[in-house]
N, C-alpha and C positions, 0 to 999 in steps of 0.2 A: 404806527402810519409808517415816520419816515423810513424805519428799517424796511418795510415790506416796499416801498417806494426802493431803494436802496437795493433788494433785495429783484428786481424786477429788472431791475437796468445791468445787470452780470447779461441775462437774455439777449436786454433788448443795446447793450452797449458792444458786445461782438455781434449783431446780426447786422446793424448801423457800418459797425467797423469792415465787415464781409463787402456789404451792398456796396462801400466807398468804391474797392479793387473794382468793382464789376464793370467792363459795357457789355452794350447787346444790343438786343432788342429791351423794352424799356418791359413789356410782357411778362417774358422767357426770367429778365434778372426778377422783377416783383414775383411770381413764381414759384424758383428757385428761393428766393427767402423769405418764403409762406412757407416752405415744403422744410425750409431748415428749421423755421424757428418752433414749428408741431415737434420735430423731430430732438430739438432741447426741450421744450415744456412734456414731453411725453418722458423722455430718460428722466428731466428735473421729478417729477412722480412719480415713477417706478423709485428712484434714490431717498423720496419720501416717505417709501411706506417700507423699506428699511432701515427706518430709524435717523437719517440726517437730518441735518435744518435745513429752512426754506435756501439759507445761503450756501450751505456745501454743498446739497442736492445742486444747485445751477452751476456750480464754478465746475464739481463732478459734467456735470452732464458734458458742458464750455471742455472740457482737459477733456471724454471721451469721446466728442465731436474730431478733434484735430488741431493745429495750429490755424491760425484765421489766412495765414498766408497760402499755407499749401490746400487751405478749404478752395479759397480761392482762383488760386493755378488750376484745382484741374476744373471749376466751372466756369472758367474763364475760356475752356478750354474746350466743354462742350459752349457757351454760346458764342463763340469762334467760329466754330462749323458751324454751324446751326444759321448765323446770320450770312457765314459764306456758301452756303445752300442757296439760303435765299436771295439772293445776288446772279447767282448762276443760274438758279432756275427765273427769274425777270429780263435774262439777259437773252436767254435760249429763245424764248416766249416774246418776247415782247422786240427786239428787232430784227426779227422773218416779217411777224406784222405790222410794223414801224415800213419795213421797205418796200411792203408788198401794199399799203395805202398808199404810200408816195408815190410810189412807179402808177398803180392805178388813178389816181388825180392825176398824174401827167397827162398819161392815154388822151384821159377824160377831155381833162381843159386846157391842154396846149397841146397834141399831138405825137407822130413819132414825129422825128430829127430831117425828115424829107417834107415835112411840113413846112418848118421856118422858110424863111427868107435867101438863106444861105446856110449850104450844109457843112455843120462842120467837122473842120480838115481832125484828120486819124488820131494826133495825137489829145485834143480833145476828143475824142468819144475812144478812148486809149482809157485816160482818165474816168472819163464816165463808168467807162465799164469797169474799170479794180474801186471803185467805190463800189459800185455796188455791189460789187463781189466781196467786200469787207467786213461791208452786216452780214453777210449767209455766212463767211467764215467767223466770225468773233461767233457770229450764234455756234457755232458747228463744235467750233473750240470747248463751248461753256459749256456742250449740252455733253461731248465726250470729259467733262474734265469731273462734270457732275455725275455722271457713272460711273466714270475709275474710279473716284469720292469715297460713293457705294461698296465698289465695289476691297476698297484698299483699307479701307477702315478696318480690317478685321485685324490685316497682316500689317498695317505699319501708325506709327505714332499720330493721331489722330492730332496733336498738336502741326506736327510738320503738315502733313495734311489742307488742314485749314489757313496756314501761311499760304502754302500751294497754289490751291483755292483761290486764295484771295489777290494771290496775284494775278492766275486768270484772267480773274473780271475786271482785277484792269487795269492789263495790259487788253483785252476785247475790247475795253470798254475808248481807252489809249489811243488803237487803231483803226475803233468807226469813229471820233472825233476827230482824225489824220485826213478821213477820204473823205469827210465834209468839209472842212476847212479849202481839202485841193480839186476840190471841184467845183467850191464857191469862188477862188481865187481862177480858176483856171476861166473861168465863164465870167467873169470881170474881165482877163483877159482878153478872152472872144468876143464877149458881148455883152456889154454891159447892162445891156440893157433889159437884158430874158432874164437880171436878177430880178426887177418888179413888172415883168411885163403879167402876171397875172395874180390878181390881188387872192383871189384865192390858195394858191402854193406858196405865193408868199407865209400868208398866215401858217400853212402846210412847213412850212422850211424856222417856223417861228418855234411850232408845235413844238417840231423835232430836237431843236436845239433844245428845249424845256426838259424832254425826255432822254435825251445824251449827256446834259447837265444831272439828272432824276439822277440815274445809272453811275453815275462816274460819281456822287458822292455817294449810291450807296459801295461800295468797290471801295472806295477808300477808307470808310466808317466799315467795311469787313476786312478792314487792309493792320484796321486801329486796331482795329478783334483781335487778331490774331496774333498781331504785333508782339505785346503787350502778356502773352501766354509766356512764364517760362522757362 
């Protein structure tokens, strides 16, 4: 009984070691480890049919599969690309939707700028316009990076593309964050009361920040997954 457990540990130790080196979507990591375990079990059964003992068959299967470090590096590149792609898709979709929802809410609940008691000065309108453009540009850049990544994946190292994609995602979120901080500071300087003039829009602002933080965490995790690839 003890020998059987020890034999089974050859594959399980390999899979556990491999799993400890991977970062990315939990589901994808789990799927990769399941595929690895199944492949090792199949290889073990083939070696058993050739007359090897259980221990020898498992050790041979592990040796043929490859060193943990090399396999982990290959898997991590795959995970990094998948996580980066997911993040870019979220940026390309969520940012324009978030902006359109915000603008619709502002027009519905607050109204156009001229409805305020005092028309904002040109510098404020410039900051507001720049903030509006930031979300669109960031979304467009994410979409372009997503498309180019798919096209260039056949010609360039996917590890490098994963790092570039993660960097683009992080830069896009950073630009959106900067734009939102700028408009808040500009509004506070021009007329702080406008920051709390509408409870629904205040709630919408909080939701916007939650979304931005969430996207930032996705982008940061994407970069983390890409940079641990050797």
